[in-house]
C-alpha positions in Angstrom: 5.8 59.9 -90.6 4.1 57.6 -88.0 0.4 56.9 -88.1 -1.7 55.0 -85.5 -4.5 52.9 -87.1 -7.5 52.6 -84.8 -9.7 49.7 -85.7 -12.7 48.4 -83.7 -14.0 45.9 -86.3 -14.0 45.6 -90.1 -16.5 43.6 -92.0 -15.0 40.7 -94.0 -16.1 42.4 -97.3 -13.9 45.4 -96.4 -10.7 43.6 -95.5 -9.2 44.0 -98.9 -9.5 47.8 -98.8 -8.0 47.8 -95.3 -5.0 45.8 -96.5 -4.7 48.1 -99.4 -4.4 51.0 -97.0 -1.7 49.3 -95.0 0.2 48.4 -98.2 0.1 51.9 -99.6 1.4 53.4 -96.3 4.2 50.9 -96.1 5.2 51.3 -99.7 5.5 55.1 -99.1 7.7 54.6 -96.1 5.1 55.4 -93.4 5.4 53.7 -90.1 2.1 52.4 -88.8 0.9 50.9 -85.5 -2.5 49.3 -85.1 -4.1 50.3 -81.7 -7.4 49.3 -80.0 -8.1 50.0 -76.3 -5.2 52.3 -75.6 -2.8 54.6 -77.5 0.8 54.0 -76.5 2.9 56.9 -75.5 5.1 58.4 -78.2 4.8 60.6 -81.2 2.2 60.1 -83.9 1.7 62.4 -86.8 -1.9 61.2 -87.4 -4.4 58.8 -86.1 -6.5 57.0 -88.8 -9.9 56.0 -87.5 -11.1 53.1 -89.6 -14.9 52.7 -89.5 -17.8 55.1 -89.2 -18.6 58.1 -87.0 -19.0 55.9 -84.0 -15.5 54.6 -84.4 -14.2 58.2 -84.8 -15.9 59.3 -81.6 -14.3 56.4 -79.7 -10.9 57.2 -81.1 -11.0 60.8 -79.8 -11.1 59.4 -76.2 -7.9 57.4 -76.9 -6.2 60.7 -77.9 -7.5 62.9 -75.1 -5.3 66.0 -74.7 -2.5 64.7 -77.0 -3.8 66.8 -79.9 -3.0 64.2 -82.6 -4.9 65.0 -85.8 -7.6 62.5 -86.6 -8.4 61.2 -90.1 -11.6 59.2 -90.4 -11.7 56.7 -93.2 -15.3 55.6 -93.7 -15.7 51.9 -93.6 -19.3 52.3 -92.3 -22.4 54.0 -93.7 -22.9 57.9 -93.6 -19.5 58.8 -92.1 -20.3 62.5 -91.7 -17.1 63.2 -89.7 -14.8 61.1 -91.8 -12.2 62.6 -94.2 -12.3 59.9 -96.9 -14.1 56.8 -98.0 -12.5 53.4 -98.4 -12.3 53.9 -102.2 -10.3 57.1 -101.7 -7.3 55.6 -99.9 -4.7 56.3 -102.6 -5.7 59.9 -103.0 -5.8 60.4 -99.2 -2.2 59.1 -98.7 -0.9 61.1 -101.7 -2.4 64.3 -100.4 -1.2 63.7 -96.8 2.4 63.1 -98.0 2.3 66.2 -100.2 0.9 68.4 -97.3 -2.4 69.1 -99.2 -4.6 69.2 -96.2 -5.9 71.5 -93.4 -6.7 70.9 -89.8 -10.0 72.0 -88.2 -10.2 72.6 -84.4 -13.5 71.3 -83.0 -14.9 72.5 -79.8 -15.6 69.8 -77.1 -18.0 69.8 -74.2 -16.9 68.9 -70.6 -19.6 67.3 -68.4 -19.5 66.5 -64.6 -22.2 65.2 -62.3 -23.0 65.9 -58.7 -23.4 62.2 -57.9 -20.7 61.1 -55.4 -21.6 57.4 -55.8 -21.9 57.6 -59.6 -19.3 60.2 -60.6 -19.1 61.5 -64.2 -16.3 63.6 -65.4 -15.6 63.4 -69.1 -15.7 65.2 -72.4 -17.9 64.7 -75.5 -17.4 65.5 -79.2 -21.1 65.5 -80.3 -23.6 65.9 -77.5 -24.8 65.4 -73.9 -28.4 64.2 -73.8 -30.8 63.3 -71.1 -33.8 61.0 -72.0 -36.7 59.5 -70.1 -36.8 55.7 -69.7 -39.1 54.4 -72.5 -40.7 51.7 -70.3 -41.8 54.2 -67.7 -44.1 56.3 -69.8 -43.6 59.4 -67.6 -42.2 62.6 -69.1 -38.7 63.6 -68.0 -38.6 67.1 -66.5 -35.3 68.9 -66.7 -34.5 72.5 -65.5 -32.0 74.4 -67.6 -29.8 77.1 -66.2 -27.4 79.2 -68.3 -24.8 81.1 -66.2 -27.1 80.5 -63.2 -30.0 82.1 -64.9 -33.0 79.9 -65.0 -34.2 79.3 -68.6 -37.1 76.8 -68.5 -38.3 73.4 -67.3 -38.3 71.0 -70.3 -40.9 68.3 -69.8 -40.8 65.7 -72.6 -38.6 62.9 -73.9 -35.5 64.8 -73.0 -33.0 67.5 -73.8 -29.8 67.7 -75.9 -26.8 70.0 -75.6 -24.7 69.7 -78.8 -21.4 71.1 -80.0 -21.1 72.5 -83.5 -19.8 69.0 -84.5 -22.8 67.4 -82.9 -25.3 69.8 -84.4 -25.5 67.6 -87.5 -26.2 64.5 -85.4 -28.9 63.8 -82.7 -29.8 67.4 -82.3 -30.5 67.8 -86.0 -32.9 64.9 -86.0 -34.8 66.7 -83.2 -35.1 69.9 -85.2 -32.0 71.7 -84.1 -30.0 74.1 -86.4 -26.7 73.2 -88.1 -23.7 75.1 -86.7 -20.5 75.6 -88.6 -17.4 74.2 -86.9 -16.1 77.7 -86.1 -19.3 78.9 -84.5 -17.9 78.8 -80.9 -21.3 78.1 -79.4 -23.5 75.2 -78.3 -27.1 74.4 -79.2 -29.7 73.3 -76.6 -32.4 71.3 -78.4 -35.6 69.9 -76.7 -36.6 66.4 -77.6 -40.3 65.7 -77.8 -41.1 68.6 -75.4 -44.7 68.9 -74.1 -44.6 72.7 -74.5 -44.3 73.4 -78.2 -43.2 77.0 -77.6 -39.8 75.8 -76.2 -37.5 76.0 -79.2 -33.7 75.3 -79.6 -31.4 77.9 -78.1 -27.9 78.8 -79.1 -25.5 79.9 -76.4 -21.8 81.0 -76.5 -19.2 78.4 -75.7 -18.2 80.6 -72.7 -21.5 79.8 -70.9 -21.8 77.4 -68.0 -24.9 75.2 -68.4 -26.6 73.2 -65.7 -29.2 70.5 -66.2 -31.2 69.5 -63.1 -33.6 66.5 -63.5 -36.7 66.3 -61.4 -37.2 63.5 -59.0 -40.7 62.3 -60.0 -38.9 59.6 -62.0 -36.5 57.1 -60.5 -33.9 57.2 -63.3 -33.1 58.7 -66.6 -30.8 57.7 -69.5 -27.7 59.9 -69.9 -26.0 60.0 -73.3 -22.5 61.2 -73.8 -21.8 60.7 -77.5 -22.4 57.1 -78.3 -22.3 55.9 -74.6 -25.4 55.6 -72.4 -25.8 55.0 -68.7 -28.6 55.2 -66.1 -28.5 58.1 -63.7 -30.8 58.8 -60.7 -33.3 61.6 -61.2 -32.3 64.6 -59.1 -28.8 64.5 -60.7 -27.3 67.8 -61.6 -25.0 68.0 -64.7 -22.7 70.9 -65.3 -21.5 71.5 -68.8 -18.7 73.8 -69.9 -16.4 74.2 -72.9 -13.5 71.7 -72.7 -10.1 73.3 -72.5 -8.7 71.3 -75.4 -10.0 70.7 -78.9 -10.3 67.9 -81.4 -8.2 68.2 -84.5 -9.9 66.9 -87.6 -8.1 66.7 -91.0 -9.7 67.9 -94.2 -8.1 67.4 -97.6 -7.4 70.4 -99.8 -10.7 70.1 -101.9 -12.9 69.6 -98.8 -14.9 72.0 -96.6 -17.7 71.8 -94.1 -20.2 72.6 -96.8 -18.9 70.0 -99.3 -19.7 67.5 -96.5 -23.2 69.0 -96.2 -23.7 68.7 -99.9 -22.4 65.1 -100.2 -23.6 63.5 -97.0 -26.9 65.3 -96.3 -27.9 65.5 -100.0 -28.2 69.3 -100.3 -28.4 70.6 -103.9 -29.2 67.1 -105.2 
């Protein structure tokens, strides 16, 4: 078995647990390779993302289409997407070697822009969001089209299009619903909309979405997962379901709802 260890940074207080992980893997005959900015070619059975959810989101872009199963080990705070915590390392390795795990396929969003001088062509795990510039004070107006049908103009702080994985992230904080990983749909959630009758909408993953920002503002902030960049207003974004998926590992005693219970505090 060969495992890539993706590490962005580890606090000094957690170094001992990280070394424990490396030692347990080595003692069980597992070959490991620490990676950072790129993932070398070759076969990997798993990629361990060492950190929090932000680290895991970054690790997915290293993998791309290679379909390597990802195991998040939470060395951060909430770690909603992670498989295990830093105190569960021994159990995690034991279960992996014994084959006591399952793999969930997570839908991804593909986003492209119509800006020739500022091209965007990428995928996201959680969400695509447009947001007004805070210093401007002017509402951001965004037209939404679903399969070329005009839905509405959203005037407010912005608009979020989230995958089922992202439905428990930014979208949830703005009042969006939680989608199970196998929902095969996306949720469109307004953020601080001026029209209170505009509510979140769920659309099938087969839909083509277009977001067109109005030009009364000069720029807006575009979020693609944890990355942000300025885009000129008037930009058109086209969002479709990506043609490959993210493979997340769950241990045999885990499910989506155990994560909800433990990490969102349901039934406590």
